Every structure is written in C-alpha cells, then in structure tokens.
C-alpha positions as CSV (number, residue, x, y, z in Angstrom):
1,M,0.2,-0.1,0.0
2,K,2.8,2.2,0.7
3,K,4.6,1.4,-2.6
4,K,1.4,2.3,-4.6
5,R,1.0,5.6,-2.5
6,L,4.5,6.5,-3.5
7,M,4.1,5.7,-7.1
8,V,0.5,7.9,-7.2
9,A,2.7,11.0,-5.5
10,A,5.3,10.3,-8.2
11,L,3.1,10.1,-10.8
12,A,1.4,13.7,-9.7
13,V,4.7,15.5,-9.5
14,A,5.4,14.4,-13.1
15,L,2.2,15.4,-14.2
16,T,2.3,18.8,-12.3
17,I,6.0,19.2,-14.4
18,G,4.7,18.0,-17.3
19,S,1.7,20.7,-17.7
20,T,4.1,23.7,-16.8
21,M,6.3,22.8,-19.8
22,S,5.4,23.8,-22.9
23,S,7.1,24.6,-26.2
24,Y,8.7,28.3,-25.6
25,A,10.1,28.7,-29.1
26,A,8.8,32.2,-30.1
27,W,9.9,35.9,-31.1
28,V,9.7,38.2,-27.5
29,E,9.5,41.8,-28.2
30,S,11.4,43.6,-25.3
31,G,11.4,47.4,-25.2
32,A,13.0,48.4,-28.4
33,E,14.7,45.1,-29.1
34,W,13.5,41.4,-30.5
35,R,14.7,38.4,-28.9
36,Y,14.1,34.6,-29.7
37,Q,13.3,32.3,-26.7
38,N,14.0,28.3,-27.8
39,D,11.9,25.4,-26.8
40,D,13.8,25.2,-23.7
41,G,13.3,28.3,-22.4
42,S,16.9,29.5,-23.5
43,W,17.6,32.5,-25.4
44,K,19.7,33.0,-28.7
45,A,22.8,34.6,-28.0
46,S,25.9,35.3,-30.2
47,T,24.6,33.2,-32.8
48,W,23.2,33.1,-36.3
49,F,19.6,32.1,-36.7
50,E,17.5,31.3,-40.2
51,E,13.5,31.2,-39.8
52,A,11.5,31.3,-43.3
53,G,14.4,32.1,-45.2
54,K,15.4,34.9,-43.3
55,K,18.6,35.1,-41.2
56,Y,19.2,36.8,-37.9
57,H,22.4,37.4,-35.8
58,F,21.8,37.6,-31.7
59,D,24.6,39.5,-29.7
60,M,26.0,38.3,-26.5
61,N,22.7,39.6,-24.3
62,G,20.4,37.8,-26.8
63,N,18.9,40.9,-28.8
64,A,18.8,40.4,-32.8
65,Q,21.4,42.4,-34.3
66,K,20.2,46.0,-36.4
67,G,22.0,48.2,-38.4
68,W,26.0,47.2,-39.0
69,F,27.5,44.3,-37.7
70,K,31.4,43.1,-38.1
71,E,31.4,39.3,-37.4
72,T,34.6,37.8,-36.1
73,D,36.3,37.1,-39.1
74,G,36.1,40.6,-40.3
75,K,33.0,40.7,-42.7
76,W,30.6,42.9,-42.2
77,Y,26.7,42.4,-42.1
78,F,23.7,44.9,-42.5
79,F,20.3,44.0,-40.4
80,G,17.3,46.3,-40.8
81,Y,15.4,47.0,-37.8
82,N,13.1,43.9,-37.3
83,G,16.7,41.9,-37.5
84,V,16.5,40.5,-41.1
85,M,19.8,40.4,-42.7
86,Q,20.0,42.5,-46.0
87,T,21.3,41.5,-49.4
88,G,21.7,43.2,-52.6
89,L,21.8,46.7,-53.2
90,I,21.1,48.7,-50.3
91,K,21.3,52.7,-49.1
92,V,22.5,53.4,-45.8
93,D,22.5,56.8,-44.5
94,D,22.3,58.3,-48.5
95,K,25.5,56.2,-49.0
96,V,24.8,53.0,-51.7
97,Y,26.4,49.3,-51.0
98,F,25.9,45.7,-52.2
99,M,25.7,42.7,-49.7
100,N,26.6,39.6,-50.9
101,D,23.9,36.4,-51.1
102,D,25.7,35.3,-47.7
103,G,24.9,38.8,-46.7
104,S,28.6,40.0,-46.4
105,L,29.6,43.4,-47.5
106,F,30.9,43.1,-51.3
107,I,34.0,45.2,-52.2
108,G,35.2,45.3,-55.8
109,T,33.6,45.9,-59.4
110,K,30.1,44.9,-60.1
111,K,27.9,46.0,-63.1
112,I,24.6,46.9,-62.2
113,G,22.3,47.6,-64.7
114,K,24.5,49.4,-67.7
115,A,26.8,50.9,-65.4
116,D,30.1,49.4,-63.8
117,Y,30.1,50.6,-59.9
118,N,33.5,50.6,-58.1
119,F,32.6,49.5,-54.4
120,T,35.7,50.6,-52.0
121,E,37.3,49.1,-49.3
122,Y,34.8,50.6,-47.1
123,G,31.5,49.1,-49.2
124,T,30.7,52.5,-50.7
125,T,30.4,53.3,-54.2
126,N,31.5,55.9,-56.3
127,G,27.9,56.3,-58.5
128,Q,24.3,56.0,-57.1
129,P,22.8,52.9,-58.5
130,Q,19.1,53.2,-57.9
131,V,18.1,51.5,-54.4
132,V,14.0,51.1,-54.1
133,P,12.5,52.6,-50.6
134,S,12.2,49.1,-49.0
135,Q,16.0,49.0,-48.8
136,T,16.8,52.3,-47.8
137,W,17.6,52.4,-44.3
138,A,19.5,54.5,-41.4
139,G,22.6,53.6,-40.0
140,N,20.7,52.0,-37.0
141,G,18.3,49.8,-39.1
142,N,15.5,52.2,-38.8
143,Q,13.2,52.6,-41.9
144,T,10.8,55.6,-42.7
145,N,7.1,54.9,-44.0
146,V,7.5,51.6,-42.1
147,V,4.8,50.1,-39.3
148,K,7.3,48.1,-37.4
149,G,6.2,44.3,-36.8
150,G,8.2,41.8,-35.0
151,G,9.6,38.7,-36.4
152,G,11.1,40.0,-39.5
153,Y,8.0,41.2,-40.8
154,S,7.0,44.8,-41.6
155,S,4.2,46.7,-43.3
156,F,5.4,49.8,-45.7
157,S,2.7,52.5,-46.9
158,G,3.0,55.7,-48.6
159,S,3.1,56.3,-52.3
160,N,6.5,55.3,-52.3
161,E,5.7,52.0,-51.2
162,P,7.4,49.3,-53.5
163,T,5.2,46.5,-54.6
164,V,6.0,43.2,-55.1
165,K,7.0,43.2,-58.8
166,D,9.4,46.4,-58.3
167,E,11.2,44.2,-55.7
168,V,11.1,41.3,-58.1
169,K,12.4,43.0,-60.8
170,N,15.3,44.6,-58.8
171,K,16.4,41.1,-57.8
172,V,16.2,40.0,-61.5
173,D,18.5,42.8,-62.2
174,E,21.3,41.5,-59.4
175,I,20.8,37.8,-60.8
176,I,21.5,38.6,-64.3
177,S,24.7,40.9,-63.4
178,G,26.0,37.8,-61.3
179,V,25.1,35.5,-64.3
180,K,27.1,37.8,-66.6
181,D,30.2,37.8,-64.0
182,S,30.5,34.3,-64.4
183,V,29.9,34.0,-68.6
184,S,32.0,36.4,-69.4
185,E,34.3,35.0,-71.6
186,T,31.4,33.8,-74.1
187,V,28.5,36.1,-73.6
188,T,27.5,39.1,-72.1
189,V,24.5,39.6,-70.5
190,A,22.1,42.8,-69.3
191,V,18.7,43.5,-68.4
192,T,17.1,46.4,-70.1
193,G,13.6,47.2,-68.9
194,N,11.9,43.8,-69.8
195,S,14.2,42.7,-72.0
196,I,17.3,40.4,-71.3
197,K,20.3,41.0,-74.1
198,F,22.6,38.5,-74.8
199,N,25.7,39.5,-76.9
200,T,28.4,36.8,-77.9
201,T,32.1,37.4,-77.9
202,A,34.7,36.0,-80.2
203,E,34.8,33.0,-77.5
204,S,31.4,31.9,-78.0
205,A,32.2,30.4,-81.4
206,K,34.8,28.2,-80.4
207,V,32.9,26.9,-76.7
208,A,30.8,24.3,-76.7
209,V,27.5,24.6,-74.8
210,K,28.4,21.8,-72.1
211,D,31.5,23.2,-71.3
212,S,30.6,27.1,-71.0
213,G,29.1,26.6,-67.4
214,L,26.4,28.6,-69.0
215,V,23.3,26.2,-68.5
216,S,24.2,25.6,-64.9
217,E,24.3,29.4,-64.4
218,A,20.8,29.6,-65.6
219,E,19.6,27.1,-63.4
220,N,21.4,28.9,-60.7
221,A,19.6,31.8,-61.3
222,I,15.7,30.5,-61.5
223,K,16.7,28.9,-58.2
224,K,18.2,32.1,-56.2
225,L,14.8,34.0,-58.0
226,F,12.6,31.6,-55.8
227,N,14.9,31.9,-52.8
228,S,15.5,36.0,-52.7
229,N,11.2,36.5,-52.2
230,E,8.7,34.4,-51.0
231,D,6.4,36.2,-53.2
232,V,7.9,34.7,-56.5
233,Q,5.2,31.7,-57.1
234,E,5.8,30.5,-60.8
235,V,8.8,30.8,-63.4
236,T,8.6,29.8,-66.9
237,V,11.6,29.3,-69.1
238,A,11.4,27.9,-72.8
239,G,8.0,27.1,-72.1
240,K,8.7,24.7,-68.9
241,T,7.1,26.1,-65.7
242,Y,9.0,25.6,-62.4
243,N,7.4,26.4,-58.8
244,R,8.7,26.0,-55.3
245,D,7.8,22.4,-55.2
246,T,9.5,21.5,-58.8
247,V,12.6,24.1,-58.8
248,D,15.1,21.8,-56.7
249,N,14.7,19.1,-60.1
250,I,15.1,21.8,-62.6
251,D,17.3,20.2,-65.6
252,L,17.8,22.8,-68.3
253,N,20.7,20.5,-69.7
254,A,18.2,17.8,-70.5
255,A,16.4,20.4,-72.5
256,I,19.5,21.3,-74.4
257,V,20.5,17.7,-74.9
258,R,17.2,17.1,-76.5
259,L,17.4,20.0,-78.7
260,G,20.9,18.4,-79.6
261,F,22.7,21.6,-78.7
262,E,25.2,20.1,-75.8
263,D,28.0,19.8,-78.3
264,K,27.3,23.0,-80.5
265,S,28.9,26.1,-79.9
266,V,27.4,29.0,-77.3
267,E,27.0,31.2,-80.2
268,D,24.4,28.7,-82.1
269,L,22.8,28.1,-78.6
270,I,22.5,32.2,-78.2
271,K,20.8,32.3,-81.8
272,M,18.7,29.5,-81.3
273,V,17.4,31.1,-78.0
274,K,16.7,34.6,-79.5
275,K,14.8,33.0,-82.5
276,D,12.6,30.4,-81.1
277,Y,12.6,31.5,-77.3
278,S,12.1,35.1,-77.6
279,K,9.1,35.5,-75.4
280,S,10.2,32.7,-73.1
281,V,10.6,34.2,-69.6
282,E,7.5,34.6,-67.1
283,I,8.0,35.3,-63.2
284,V,4.2,34.9,-61.6
285,T,4.4,36.8,-58.4
286,S,1.4,37.5,-55.8
287,D,1.3,40.9,-57.2
288,G,0.8,40.3,-60.6
289,T,3.1,38.7,-63.7
290,L,6.0,39.9,-65.2
291,N,7.6,38.9,-69.0
292,Y,10.8,39.4,-70.0
293,T,11.6,38.5,-73.8
294,F,15.2,37.4,-74.9
295,Q,17.2,39.5,-77.5
C-alpha cells in the first residue's frame, strides 16, 4: 500500500511538471529589442539563426542585431530594424552598398544595369545606382514609412511603397548581373527594361555549350529568384514552368540535350534562343506577372 501511494505521488509530480512545461520557441519583444526564446526556455545569443528564409544574428545579450555588424572573421553585415539580414543593393545614410548573397559586404567592381560601379574597401560606391525604398535605411537599421512588426515582418505604406513586382525586378537585375560575371568569356548579358539582352564574344563560336557553364548558371539563377522572394510563385522558361515544389529538380541541360545543342557552340545556342524562345520568360508573383523577352 505504501508503495502504491509513492507511485501515485510520483505520478502527480510528473503530471504537475509536465503541465508547466511547454514549447517556448517564439519571438519576444523586449522594449525596442527583439529576442528569440528556444523550446527549452533559453535565449539565442551570440549566434546566427534562420527562419522562413530570413537570417538573423543575436548579440551576447540575446538581442537581434540591427544596423551594421562585424563578424569575428572581419566581414560586415547589415540588419534591418526587425533583425533581418539584408542582401543586394542597400542605401544606408545616403550611401549605397552591395551585400553578397551570404549577407557580407561586397568590395570590388560590379555591373548593375548598364553601368559599372566600384565599391571601395569601405563598401561605398562612386556612383548612385537606383535603390528601392524598401532597401533604404538609417545606420541603426530604422526606416521611414514603416509600421514596425516583429519576427522579421514589416508593412509599408505611402506613395513610395515598392510593389512586389518592383522588388522582384530589382532582384532579377542583381541575378542577371551575377550570371554575366560568370559567363563573360563567351556571352555578355544585360537587362534593359523587360528585355534580357545576350551578345556573344569571339570565344562563343569556339566553346561548346556543355563546357561553357552557361546552363548551370541559368539553373542557379532561377533557384536564386525563388529563394530571394517568397512572393515569387512560378517561373516559366522556354515553355517549362517551375514552382517552389519543382525548382530543386530543374534540369535545363536535359532540354539542351533533347534539342541536340550540348556539343554545339554557345554562339549557336544564343542564336537559337533569340529565334525560337524570344518571349519565353514569365515570372508569376503574388502581385501579378512579369514578362521578359530574350534579345
């Protein structure tokens, strides 16, 4: 009987403890700061964290970083007022910077649109490439025309509000610029309005498509577009449509093989694309559809 009472008491304690334990993983607002509480009740601190495709970093006190942050390896990153790490073109205190896909500050020369911009050792540029309002910040990560929200979300209002299509178009320009840098030996690529313009170099007649890296760069570009903006729903290229469920299985090389172009020159491929697939890029977003032509 005594043993039974002990078992009942132990069960009661276990149930009491269990009833007080719950999943704590959540964003918590603390004054002007945002913190993240783990399942075990502890706080993220001095660490990186990724959620819903957005990256954050927490300082030693557990607060989400805002503004400029220098990592231990010497690389600089920039975080918005809501803690979200920024990539691509940003304007901070009226100075323009370019942040790599991993969020680190870009230094060097980059072609944006039709112009080449030199980003100095401090990350600033000698020109003023256009930056959308949603990527314009104060040095502490604050913005104007913003209704602040937690967990990496914000709402914009006012006549300068960028649409989803504006942001996607800006990202297309960035991605195409990256492709251009990778395949410049055989092809130059530029975006003008809603046209993606290809021009072949003297080497394009000598390099086979399978050896050029052009196809893999095109595949990566489509994947980056989906990863860059959750409002991108579908991308159609040369009559083939990809969505978030199928983009990881993209295989443009199979189409090249099917068309018999893997052993042909890059010059031949570009001629074929311009002739037969001039109106073949369609990007469906939550805000409408963008159409690009190959020229």
